[in-house]
Backbone as a ProteinNet text record, in pm:
[ID]
protein_1_A
[PRIMARY]
XXXXXXXXXXXXXXXXXXXXXXXXXXXXXXXXXXXXXXXXXXXXXXXXXXXXXXXXXXXXXXXXXXXX
[TERTIARY]
680.6	730.1	631.6	509	416.5	398	411.5	397.3	515.7	627.1	749.3	738.3	686	646.2	542.1	429.4	328.7	395.8	465.7	529.8	603.9	693	767	694.9	599.1	510.1	436.7	395.1	334.9	438.2	552	665.7	687	685.6	706.8	593.5	481	367.5	362.6	408.7	426.7	531.8	648.5	752.5	705.5	638.8	580.7	472.4	400.5	295.8	366.1	463.8	546.9	620.2	673.3	736.5	626.9	537.3	419.5	376.5	359.4	320.4	447.8	557.4	665.5	671.7	657.8	665.9	520.4	406.5	307.8	312.6	392.7	408	507.8	590.6	707.4	647.7	567.3	504.9	380.7	301.1	166.3	202.3	296.3	317.5	304.2	346.9	350.6	220.5	115.1	-20.1	-82.3	-16.3	-75.6	-6.2	83.9	154.2	70.3	81.7	-16.5	-18.9	82.9	95.5	15.5	11	-49.1	-188.9	-193.8	-301.6	-448.8	-475.9	-618.2	-643.8	-541.1	-555.3	-580.3	-501.5	-496.1	-630.8	-679.1	-819.3	-920.7	-919.8	-1019.7	-1017.5	-892.8	-876.3	-925.8	-898.2	-949.9	-1105.3	-1174.6	-1317.3	-1361.1	-1279.5	-1322.4	-1304.1	-1401.2	-1402.8	-1284.9	-1213.3	-1090.8	-952	-973.8	-854	-818.5	-703.4	-670.4	-550.5	-497.4	-390.1	-273.3	-211	-94.7	-115	-245.9	-293.5	-305.9	-380.9	-402.5	-264.6	-165.1	-51	18.7	24.2	106.1	46.7	-86.6	-142.9	-112.8	-124.1	-82.4	63.5	140.8	296.2	320.8	254.4	284.1	227.5	117.7	55	106.5	148.2	218.9	100.9	144.5	62.8	-76	-90.5	-203.6	-334.4	-321.9	-441.7	-474.8	-393.2	-418.1	-541	-573.4	-700.9	-830.8	-819.7	-918.3	-1027.9
-1184	-1214.9	-1189.6	-1222	-1200.9	-1053.3	-981.2	-825.2	-787.4	-842.4	-799.8	-845.5	-975.7	-1010.8	-932.3	-897.2	-803.3	-676.5	-620	-481.4	-504.9	-601.8	-623.6	-622.9	-706.8	-722.3	-583.7	-511.4	-383.3	-286.8	-287.9	-210.3	-251.9	-393	-430.2	-394.8	-399.4	-345.4	-207.3	-120.1	20.2	53.8	-24.5	-9.2	-31.2	-150.5	-194.6	-104.4	-29	65.6	200.2	221.1	348.7	319.2	217.1	176.8	179	115.8	115.2	256.1	355.9	483.6	546.8	529.3	589.7	538.9	410.5	351.1	406.5	418.9	485	619.1	689.7	823.5	846.4	755.3	758.7	703.1	599.3	541	604	670.5	729.5	820.8	903.4	976.2	904.3	789.9	704.1	668.8	664.5	638.2	740.2	867.4	976.9	1005.3	928.8	941.2	929.6	997.2	987.5	852.7	768.9	639.4	532.3	555.5	463.9	511.4	643.1	704.2	662.5	644.3	606.6	468.5	381	232.7	223.1	294.4	281.2	329.4	435.1	497.7	386.1	329.2	224.3	108.9	49.8	-65.3	-27.9	107.4	147.2	145.2	140.5	124.3	-14.5	-102.9	-233.9	-225.6	-294.5	-302.7	-361.1	-285.6	-343.5	-312.2	-255	-205.8	-62.1	-42.3	106	130.8	254.6	306.9	213.9	164.6	76.8	-50.5	-115.1	-233.6	-229.6	-119	-90.6	-75.9	1.8	32.3	-95.3	-176.9	-318.1	-386.3	-396.3	-477.5	-430.2	-288.6	-227.7	-259.6	-251.6	-262.2	-415.4	-504.9	-662.3	-708	-643.6	-697.4	-613	-498.5	-419	-339.5	-319	-235.6	-299.2	-430.1	-503.7	-452.7	-380.2	-326	-171.2	-136.1	15.8	10.3	-95.7	-108.2	-132	-171	-203.6	-78.1
3318.9	3195.8	3072.4	3090.9	2994.8	2965.6	3055.3	3046.4	2932.6	2958.3	2887	2738.8	2728.3	2580.1	2524.5	2600.5	2533.6	2503.5	2580.1	2557.3	2426	2418	2294.8	2165	2186.1	2061	2021.9	2131.5	2086.3	2026.9	2065.6	2005.6	1871.4	1841.6	1695.4	1614.7	1655.1	1563.7	1544.2	1657.3	1634.5	1528.6	1541.2	1433.9	1298.5	1292.5	1147.1	1102.7	1182.4	1134.7	1100.2	1173.1	1125.5	992.8	974.1	852.7	732.1	765.2	649.3	617.9	707.6	681	618.3	636	565.8	424.6	397.8	274	178.5	253.4	186.4	136.5	223.7	182	71.8	69.2	-36.6	-181.1	-173.4	-281	-348.1	-258.1	-306.3	-425	-442.6	-545.6	-679.5	-677.5	-809.4	-839.1	-752.9	-783.7	-866.5	-871.7	-932.6	-1058.6	-1095.3	-1214.2	-1324.9	-1436.9	-1554.2	-1619.3	-1608.4	-1667.1	-1583.7	-1449.2	-1352.5	-1294.7	-1280.6	-1201	-1237.8	-1372.2	-1404.1	-1376.6	-1381.6	-1353.6	-1198.2	-1138.7	-975.6	-938.7	-1005.5	-955.9	-990.1	-1088.4	-1121	-1041.5	-1001.7	-907.5	-760.5	-722.2	-605.6	-575.7	-680.4	-677	-627.2	-614.7	-559.5	-403.3	-333.5	-193.6	-139	-53.8	24.9	-63.3	-173.7	-244.3	-216.1	-160.9	-137.4	-219.1	-219.6	-305.7	-335.2	-217.6	-218.9	-295	-253.8	-319.6	-463.9	-497.4	-639.7	-720.5	-664.2	-734.9	-752.6	-638.7	-649.9	-755.1	-757.4	-872.8	-1008.8	-1025.2	-1144.8	-1179.3	-1103.4	-1122.4	-1141	-1071.6	-1103.6	-1236.4	-1272.2	-1398	-1517.2	-1500.8	-1601.4	-1678.8	-1805.7	-1891	-1930.6	-1902.6	-1940.5	-1889.5	-1797	-1717.9	-1767.4	-1851.5	-1921	-1997.4	-2052.7	-2150.9	-2057.6	-1935.4	-1841.6	-1827.8
[MASK]
++++++++++++++++++++++++++++++++++++++++++++++++++++++++++++++++++++

């Protein structure tokens, strides 16, 4: 039974990993948009902040980061 549960959990992780990769592929072009690109680039300078996190922060906080 535990082998079945383990296999099910591995399949779920694989599915979520594939979904994340697909979303990253679709969202990443937004990070290079002239209106958000410079802010995303500056946010990525922080340790642990990658493109998707930086773009999320930029979109959540809005244009207030444009002056940073």
